[in-house]
C-alpha positions in Angstrom: 125.7 232.2 151.9 128.1 230.3 154.1 130.4 233.1 156.4 133.5 232.2 158.1 135.9 233.4 160.2 139.0 235.1 159.2 140.8 231.8 161.2 138.8 229.3 160.4 139.4 230.1 156.7 143.4 230.4 157.2 143.2 226.8 158.2 141.6 225.6 155.6 143.3 227.4 153.1 146.9 226.3 154.7 147.4 230.2 154.8 148.2 232.4 157.7 144.9 235.4 159.1 147.8 238.1 158.4 147.0 236.2 154.5 143.5 236.1 154.3 143.3 239.3 155.7 146.0 240.6 152.1 143.6 238.9 150.0 141.0 240.5 152.0 142.0 244.1 150.6 143.6 243.2 147.5 141.8 240.0 146.1 138.1 241.6 147.1 137.2 239.2 149.6 133.7 239.5 151.0 133.3 240.8 153.8 130.9 241.0 157.0 130.5 241.8 160.5 128.5 239.8 162.8 126.2 240.3 165.8 129.7 240.7 168.1 131.2 243.0 165.6 133.7 240.2 164.1 134.6 240.2 160.6 133.8 237.3 158.5 134.7 236.0 155.2 132.3 234.7 152.7 132.4 231.0 152.3 132.0 231.2 148.3 134.8 233.1 148.1 137.5 230.6 150.1 136.5 228.0 148.0 137.6 230.2 144.8 140.7 230.7 146.6 141.5 227.4 147.4 140.3 226.1 144.3 142.4 228.3 142.2 145.5 228.4 144.1 145.2 224.7 144.4 148.1 222.6 142.6 148.9 218.8 142.7 152.5 217.6 143.2 154.0 216.8 140.2 154.1 213.1 139.9 157.0 212.3 137.3 155.7 208.5 136.8 154.6 209.4 133.9 152.0 207.3 134.0 148.3 208.0 132.6 145.2 206.4 135.2 142.2 207.3 135.2 142.2 207.2 139.3 142.1 210.9 139.8 142.7 211.2 143.3 146.7 211.1 143.3 149.2 212.1 146.3 153.0 212.3 146.0 154.3 212.0 149.5 156.6 210.9 151.4 157.1 207.3 153.4 156.7 208.5 156.5 156.3 204.3 158.3 155.9 200.6 157.6 154.5 197.6 159.8 154.8 194.5 157.9 154.5 190.7 159.0 155.1 187.6 156.3 151.8 188.9 154.2 150.7 192.0 155.0 151.9 195.2 155.8 150.6 198.9 156.7 152.6 201.7 154.7 151.9 205.3 156.0 152.5 208.3 153.5 152.7 212.5 154.3 151.2 214.2 151.3 151.2 217.8 152.3 148.8 217.9 155.0 147.1 215.0 153.9 148.2 211.2 156.4 147.4 208.7 153.7 147.6 205.0 155.6 147.6 201.9 152.8 147.1 198.4 153.7 149.0 196.3 150.7 151.0 192.8 150.7 154.3 192.5 152.1 156.1 191.7 148.9 154.2 194.4 147.4 156.4 196.1 149.9 159.3 194.7 149.2 159.6 195.2 145.5 158.4 199.0 145.3 161.5 199.3 148.0 159.3 201.2 150.6 161.0 202.5 153.5 160.6 205.7 155.7 162.5 208.3 153.3 161.0 207.1 150.1 158.8 209.1 147.7 155.5 207.6 146.4 152.5 208.4 144.9 148.8 207.1 146.9 146.8 206.8 143.8 142.6 206.8 145.3 139.6 205.0 143.3 136.5 205.2 146.0 133.4 204.3 145.0 132.6 205.4 148.3 133.3 209.0 149.2 131.7 210.2 153.2 131.0 213.7 153.4 130.2 215.3 156.5 129.7 218.4 157.9 128.7 219.8 161.3 124.8 220.3 162.4 123.6 223.8 162.2 122.6 224.7 166.0 118.9 226.5 165.6 
């Protein structure tokens, strides 16, 4: 079973180290000590906490869609020429970049400060993890 340092778990969950320590005390997150005496948390418990505490930002569009990856955020940057545009959104801790027509940017009124929803329907999602050091 995977184990994480408290700092790693806190970073992944978007909370402070102290919050993870409180969860260890109150919610019974399993811990072990590594050979150096550092407290490690159970990766399965961290994953459970992440899933239980996850909440999607409200999308007020009222549109039903098949895409499950919807990120509500704020437009932070737009670069456009006569034909194409690059639009950047900050959706919580995630930066989402979209390439679209300049016409779409004008029609949607996309500019820094505008709240928008990035809808992602990807046929390819690449998942990576560090190699284990043996």
